[in-house]
C-alpha positions in Angstrom: 4.0 11.8 -20.3 3.8 9.8 -17.0 6.4 7.3 -18.4 8.6 10.2 -19.3 8.4 11.6 -15.8 9.1 8.2 -14.2 12.1 7.8 -16.5 13.5 11.2 -15.4 12.7 10.3 -11.7 14.9 7.3 -12.1 17.8 9.4 -13.2 17.2 12.4 -10.9 13.9 12.5 -8.9 14.3 16.1 -7.6 15.1 17.4 -11.1 12.1 15.6 -12.6 9.6 16.8 -9.9 10.9 20.4 -10.2 10.4 20.3 -14.0 6.9 19.0 -13.5 6.0 21.8 -11.1 7.6 24.5 -13.1 5.4 23.7 -16.1 2.3 24.2 -14.0 3.5 27.3 -12.1 4.4 29.3 -15.1 0.7 29.4 -16.0 -0.2 31.7 -13.1 2.0 34.2 -11.3 -0.1 35.1 -8.3 -2.7 33.1 -6.3 -4.0 32.6 -2.7 -2.9 29.7 -0.6 -2.6 28.5 3.0 1.0 28.2 4.3 1.1 25.1 6.6 4.3 25.0 8.6 5.9 23.5 11.7 4.8 25.0 15.0 8.5 25.2 16.0 8.8 28.4 14.0 6.2 30.2 16.2 6.3 28.5 19.6 9.2 28.0 22.1 7.9 24.7 23.4 6.2 23.2 20.3 5.8 19.8 22.0 3.2 21.4 24.3 1.1 22.6 21.3 -1.4 20.0 20.3 -1.7 21.1 16.7 0.0 19.5 13.7 0.8 22.8 11.9 0.4 26.5 11.9 -1.7 27.7 8.9 -1.6 31.3 7.5 -3.5 32.6 4.6 -1.0 34.1 2.2 -0.6 35.5 -1.3 1.8 33.5 -3.4 4.0 34.9 -6.0 5.7 32.4 -8.3 8.5 33.6 -10.5 10.5 30.3 -10.4 13.8 30.3 -12.1 14.8 27.5 -14.3 16.9 26.0 -11.5 16.3 22.4 -10.7 16.9 22.8 -7.0 15.7 20.0 -4.9 13.6 22.4 -2.8 11.5 24.8 -4.9 10.7 28.0 -3.0 7.9 30.5 -3.4 7.6 34.1 -2.3 4.7 34.8 0.0 3.1 37.7 1.8 0.3 37.7 4.4 -3.1 38.1 2.7 -5.8 40.4 3.9 -7.7 40.0 6.0 -5.3 38.2 8.3 -6.4 34.6 8.9 -4.9 31.6 10.7 -6.0 28.4 12.3 -4.5 29.7 15.5 -7.1 32.3 16.6 -4.9 34.4 18.9 -1.5 34.3 17.0 -0.1 37.8 16.8 0.1 39.3 13.3 3.5 40.9 14.3 4.9 37.4 15.1 4.0 36.1 11.7 5.5 39.2 10.0 8.8 38.7 12.0 9.0 35.0 11.1 8.5 35.8 7.4 11.1 38.5 7.5 13.6 36.0 8.9 12.7 33.6 6.1 13.1 36.4 3.6 9.4 35.7 2.7 10.5 32.6 0.9 9.1 29.2 2.0 9.1 25.7 0.5 6.5 25.4 -2.2 5.2 22.1 -0.9 4.2 23.8 2.3 1.6 25.8 0.4 -1.9 24.6 -0.3 -3.9 26.6 -2.8 -7.3 27.9 -1.7 -10.2 26.3 -3.5 -12.6 28.2 -5.8 -10.1 30.4 -7.6 -9.8 29.2 -11.2 -8.9 26.0 -13.2 -5.3 27.0 -13.5 -4.9 27.2 -9.7 -6.8 24.0 -9.4 -4.2 22.3 -11.7 -1.4 23.8 -9.6 -3.1 22.3 -6.5 -3.3 18.9 -8.1 0.3 19.1 -9.2 1.5 20.0 -5.7 -0.6 17.0 -4.3 1.1 14.7 -6.8 4.6 15.8 -5.8 3.8 15.5 -2.1 2.4 12.0 -2.6 5.5 11.1 -4.6 7.9 12.2 -1.8 5.7 11.0 1.0 5.0 7.5 -0.2 6.7 6.6 -3.5 10.2 7.9 -3.4 13.1 6.2 -1.5 16.6 7.4 -1.5 17.9 4.0 -2.4 15.9 4.1 -5.7 18.8 5.7 -7.4 20.3 2.2 -7.6 17.4 0.9 -9.7 17.5 0.7 -13.4 14.9 2.8 -15.4 13.3 -0.4 -16.7 12.5 -1.7 -13.2 11.7 1.7 -11.6 8.3 2.1 -13.2 7.2 -1.3 -12.1 8.5 -0.6 -8.6 6.5 2.6 -8.4 3.4 0.8 -9.6 3.8 -1.8 -6.8 4.1 1.0 -4.2 0.9 2.6 -5.6 -0.9 -0.7 -5.3 0.4 -1.0 -1.7 -0.9 2.5 -0.9 -4.3 1.7 -2.5 -4.5 -1.6 -0.4 -3.9 0.4 2.8 -6.4 3.1 1.8 -9.3 0.8 0.8 -8.8 -1.5 3.8 -7.5 -4.6 2.0 -4.5 -4.3 4.4 -5.9 -3.8 7.9 -5.6 -0.3 9.3 -3.2 -1.3 12.2 -0.8 -3.0 9.8 -0.9 0.0 7.4 -0.2 2.3 10.3 2.8 0.2 11.3 4.2 0.5 7.7 3.7 4.2 7.7 5.3 4.5 11.1 8.4 2.7 9.9 8.6 4.8 6.7 8.3 8.0 8.7 10.9 6.8 11.2 13.3 6.1 8.3 12.8 9.6 6.9 13.4 11.2 10.2 16.5 9.1 10.9 17.8 10.0 7.4 17.4 13.7 8.2 19.0 13.3 11.6 22.1 11.7 9.9 22.4 14.4 7.4 22.1 17.1 10.1 24.6 15.4 12.3 27.1 15.1 9.4 26.6 18.8 8.5 27.4 19.9 12.1 30.8 18.3 12.0 32.9 21.2 10.7 36.4 19.8 10.9 38.0 16.3 11.1 35.5 14.2 13.2 36.6 13.1 16.6 36.5 9.4 17.5 33.2 9.9 19.4 31.7 11.7 16.4 32.8 9.0 14.0 31.3 6.2 16.1 28.0 8.1 16.5 27.9 8.7 12.8 28.5 5.0 12.0 25.9 4.0 14.6 23.3 6.3 13.0 24.2 5.0 9.5 23.9 1.3 10.4 20.5 1.9 12.2 19.4 3.6 8.9 20.6 0.6 6.9 18.7 -1.8 9.1 15.5 0.2 8.8 16.0 0.4 5.1 16.3 -3.4 4.8 13.1 -3.8 6.9 11.2 -1.4 4.6 12.4 -3.3 1.5 11.1 -6.6 3.0 7.7 -5.0 3.7 7.5 -3.8 0.2 8.5 -7.1 -1.3 6.0 -9.1 0.8 3.3 -6.4 0.2 2.1 -7.1 3.7 0.1 -10.2 2.6 -0.3 -11.3 6.2 1.3 -9.0 8.8 4.6 -7.7 7.4 7.9 -9.3 8.1 7.4 -11.0 11.5 10.7 -10.9 13.4 11.2 -12.4 16.9 9.8 -10.1 19.5 11.0 -11.7 22.7 14.4 -10.8 24.0 13.7 -11.8 27.6 16.0 -14.4 29.0 14.4 -17.6 30.3 14.5 -18.1 34.1 13.7 -21.8 34.3 12.7 -23.5 37.5 13.4 -22.1 41.0 16.5 -23.3 42.7 14.5 -25.2 45.3 12.4 -26.9 42.6 9.1 -25.7 44.1 6.3 -24.3 42.1 4.1 -21.3 43.1 0.4 -20.7 42.2 -0.3 -17.1 41.6 -3.8 -15.9 42.4 -5.0 -12.9 40.3 -7.9 -11.1 41.9 -8.7 -7.6 43.2 -9.4 -9.1 46.6 -8.6 -12.7 47.7 -11.1 -14.5 49.9 -11.0 -17.8 51.7 -13.6 -19.1 49.3 -11.1 -18.6 46.4 -8.4 -20.8 47.9 -10.5 -23.6 49.6 -9.9 -26.1 46.8 -6.1 -25.8 46.9 -4.1 -28.2 49.0 -2.4 -27.0 52.1 1.0 -27.7 50.5 0.3 -25.3 47.6 2.4 -22.1 47.8 0.2 -19.2 47.0 0.9 -15.6 46.0 -1.9 -13.1 45.5 -1.7 -10.3 42.9 -4.3 -7.7 41.9 -2.4 -7.2 38.6 -2.0 -9.9 36.0 1.2 -8.2 34.7 2.8 -8.6 38.1 1.8 -12.2 38.4 3.4 -13.1 35.0 6.5 -11.1 35.9 6.9 -13.3 39.1 6.6 -16.6 37.3 9.2 -19.3 37.0 8.8 -22.5 35.0 6.4 -24.9 36.7 4.2 -22.1 38.1 0.5 -21.6 37.6 -1.5 -18.4 37.3 -5.2 -18.6 38.3 -7.3 -15.7 37.2 -10.6 -14.9 38.8 -13.5 -13.2 36.9 -12.8 -9.7 35.7 -11.2 -7.7 32.9 -7.4 -7.5 32.8 -4.5 -6.2 30.7 -1.0 -7.6 30.7 1.9 -6.5 28.5 3.9 -9.5 29.8 1.7 -11.8 27.8 3.8 -10.7 24.8 7.0 -12.1 26.5 6.1 -15.6 27.6 9.4 -17.6 28.1 8.5 -19.8 31.1 6.7 -23.1 31.1 3.6 -22.1 33.0 -0.2 -22.7 33.0 -2.5 -19.6 32.8 -6.1 -20.5 33.6 -9.4 -18.8 34.4 -11.3 -19.7 37.5 -14.8 -19.7 35.9 -16.3 -19.6 32.4 -14.2 -18.2 29.6 -16.7 -15.3 29.1 -16.1 -14.2 32.7 -12.3 -13.9 32.5 -11.4 -11.4 29.8 -7.9 -10.2 28.9 -7.7 -7.2 26.6 -4.6 -6.2 24.6 -2.8 -2.9 25.1 -3.5 -0.9 22.0 -0.2 0.9 22.2 1.8 -2.3 21.8 2.4 -4.2 18.6 2.0 -7.7 20.1 -0.6 -9.3 22.4 0.3 -12.9 23.2 3.7 -14.1 22.1 5.4 -17.3 23.3 8.8 -18.9 23.0 8.4 -21.1 26.0 8.9 -24.9 25.7 5.4 -25.6 26.9 2.8 -23.0 27.9 -0.9 -23.6 28.4 -3.9 -21.2 28.5 -7.3 -22.4 29.7 -10.8 -21.0 30.2 -10.0 -17.5 29.1 -11.2 -14.9 26.6 -8.6 -12.9 24.7 -9.8 -9.6 23.1 -7.4 -8.0 20.6 -7.5 -4.2 20.3 -5.1 -2.2 18.2 -2.1 -4.6 18.2 -0.6 -5.4 14.8 0.8 -9.0 15.0 -1.5 -12.0 15.3 -3.6 -12.3 18.4 -1.3 -15.1 19.3 2.2 -15.7 17.9 4.0 -18.9 18.7 7.7 -18.1 18.0 9.1 -21.4 19.2 8.2 -24.3 21.6 4.7 -25.5 22.1 1.6 -23.6 23.1 -1.8 -25.1 24.1 -5.3 -23.5 24.3 -8.2 -25.3 26.0 -11.7 -23.9 26.2 -10.6 -20.3 25.2 -12.3 -17.6 23.1 -10.0 -15.6 20.8 -11.6 -12.4 19.5 -9.2 -11.1 16.8 -8.9 -7.6 15.4 -5.8 -8.1 13.3 -4.5 -11.4 12.1 -5.3 -14.7 13.9 -3.1 -17.3 15.5 0.4 -17.5 13.8 2.6 -20.5 14.3 6.2 -19.7 13.1 8.7 -22.2 11.7 9.6 -25.0 14.1 6.9 -24.1 16.6 3.8 -26.1 17.5 0.3 -25.4 18.6 -2.6 -27.3 20.1 -6.1 -25.8 20.3 -9.1 -27.8 21.7 -12.7 -26.8 22.3 -12.0 -23.2 21.6 -13.3 -20.4 19.3 -11.4 -18.1 16.9 -13.3 -15.3 15.3 -12.9 -11.9 13.6 -9.4 -12.3 12.2 -8.6 -10.0 9.3 -6.4 -12.7 7.8 -6.7 -16.5 8.3 -7.9 -17.7 11.7 -4.9 -20.0 12.0 -1.8 -19.5 9.9 0.8 -22.3 9.8 4.3 -21.2 8.6 6.6 -23.7 6.9 7.9 -26.4 9.2 5.3 -25.8 12.0 2.9 -28.3 13.7 -0.7 -27.9 14.8 -3.4 -30.0 16.3 -6.9 -28.6 16.2 -9.8 -30.5 17.8 -13.3 -29.5 18.6 -13.0 -25.8 17.7 -15.1 -23.2 16.0 -13.3 -20.9 13.5 -15.6 -18.4 11.9 -16.0 -14.9 10.5 -12.3 -14.6 9.6 -10.6 -12.9 6.7 -12.2 -9.5 6.3 -9.8 -8.5 3.5 -11.6 -6.7 0.7 -10.3 -9.0 -2.0 -12.0 -11.0 -4.6 -12.8 -14.6 -4.0 -10.2 -15.7 -6.5 -7.4 -13.7 -5.0 -4.8 -15.0 -2.6 -6.3 -12.7 0.1 -9.3 -15.1 0.4 -7.6 -17.4 2.8 -10.5 -17.9 5.2 -10.2 -20.2 8.3 -6.8 -21.9 8.1 -3.8 -21.0 5.9 -1.0 -23.5 5.4 2.4 -22.6 3.8 3.9 -25.9 2.7 7.7 -25.4 2.1 9.0 -27.1 4.2 5.9 -29.0 5.0 4.0 -28.2 8.2 2.0 -30.9 10.0 -1.7 -30.4 10.8 -4.2 -32.7 12.5 -7.8 -31.6 12.6 -10.7 -33.4 14.3 -14.3 -32.3 15.1 -13.8 -28.7 14.2 -16.5 -26.4 12.8 -15.2 -23.9 10.3 -17.9 -21.5 8.9 -18.8 -18.0 7.7 -15.3 -17.1 6.7 -14.7 -14.8 3.8 -12.8 -17.3 1.6 -11.9 -21.0 2.0 -12.2 -23.1 5.1 -8.7 -24.5 4.7 -6.1 -23.1 2.2 -2.9 -24.8 1.2 -0.4 -22.2 -0.1 2.1 -23.9 -2.3 4.9 -22.5 -4.5 4.1 -22.5 -8.3 7.0 -24.9 -9.1 5.7 -27.4 -6.5 2.3 -27.8 -8.2 2.1 -29.6 -11.5 -1.5 -28.6 -12.2 -2.1 -25.4 -14.1 -4.4 -22.7 -12.8 -4.2 -20.4 -9.8 -6.7 -22.1 -7.4 -7.8 -25.7 -7.3 -11.1 -26.6 -5.5 -11.8 -30.1 -4.4 -15.4 -30.8 -3.8 -16.4 -33.9 -6.0 -15.5 -37.4 -4.8 -13.6 -39.9 -6.9 -12.1 -37.5 -9.4 -8.5 -36.8 -10.4 -8.3 -33.6 -8.3 -9.4 -35.5 -5.2 -6.6 -38.1 -5.8 -4.1 -35.2 -6.1 -5.5 -33.6 -2.9 -5.2 -36.9 -1.0 -1.6 -37.3 -2.1 -0.8 -33.7 -1.1 -2.6 -34.1 2.3 -0.5 -37.2 2.9 2.7 -35.4 2.0 1.7 -32.5 4.3 0.9 -34.8 7.2 -2.5 -33.3 7.0 -5.1 -35.4 8.9 -8.7 -34.4 8.7 -11.5 -36.3 10.3 -15.1 -35.4 11.4 -14.7 -31.7 10.6 -17.5 -29.5 9.4 -16.5 -27.0 6.7 -19.6 -24.8 6.0 -17.8 -22.2 3.8 -18.8 -22.2 0.2 -15.5 -23.7 -0.8 -14.1 -25.8 1.9 -10.6 -26.7 0.9 -8.3 -25.2 -1.8 -4.7 -25.1 -3.0 -3.3 -21.7 -3.9 -0.2 -21.1 -6.1 2.2 -18.6 -4.5 
């Protein structure tokens, strides 16, 4: 029966969903429900109303025709006693609104009241199924899919939804996906509404605006397709975030040291030479905004926030004046990125970075080289991501709490890790044998990245200490995951060869995870 519905959905989703509901609705003519609708129907300034919907207890009369309209309607009347989630909403206002609507509202806006009978319970379940279908499974571009592939496509979307719901995909990433999906639907409705308002031959301005909306929709559609194809394995499609233009050095060639402190004292600057040009800021964001290449930012103890950390383009040094635990920089939860760099050479020293609510990795190196010395990175989403062609050096630092790998090297990237602690990473709720169990360090090998590791301690990660993610056709050995623990056997010979091909140098590292090093077929 489900396969039959999916086959019909492939041909005409609205018709298939209408048919599915009609079979349930014909079993009962009248029942009680709550009509949940947009506050715009009842309030002049609905933006000022902090409620998601207006709910009214109604009696529903279903005498659906055999029409396969895309929007099934139901006839409703206010049930007695009058009841609403808005305590002081006038009964007269509700009656007037219903009269304007001819007492007919979209069926999907009605939620049957619990505790009536099993027939109404079945109707409630059917309505939930149809809402879920339109909210999460159906895309208007699905009409281009063949019926053979459509069922598999829906199955993948259901798995994606389950991964978001059970926490396999971190909540911030799931919210980002839902946000983009909702944005697409709203933009699609805006385009339809705009086109319907053009009564005659469109003017040049109307035609341009229409094409603009259409191409924005096409771009967003492409982004959603990429997200679905990748299934959000790490953090969705990571596109360049930085559009800021690089300033370079000042015209006079001089560098400035920016002091960040609530109040600057003579004690703070006594160690600087008299030739040093100093600027004081009580705001880290302003200090970063004032930087040119060659400048330094010195941060005194305290807690700070700085959106400009997500737009690093200048070659600067950002360092804490004290212990890392004393200089804490917290991400802005409303922003997608925390620290993002495309500078040729940027350096962070003696700092603690605390990620809260952002979606991308705690640090994303888009291009150029980035260095961390004696820093603490407390992740909430993914860890440090080094994109293709970029390079990273981390020494004497700590990375913890990442929901993916602590360090993720994209193809063609370079990293040097020395004297670090990488622990309690990869909180995905996946089985040990799945590709989600990436643990401390994840390496994607085509084209080969370069990694040098020395004196690192990798422990207590949910997965492997180091994972090499290699395409299936690049790996001659069968099986999904190869573990290399014994010495002198054939697998170790293969691992040594692969490590040589990857420019992977490992010496004096401690991997305390149950399975230290693995190769995963992708």
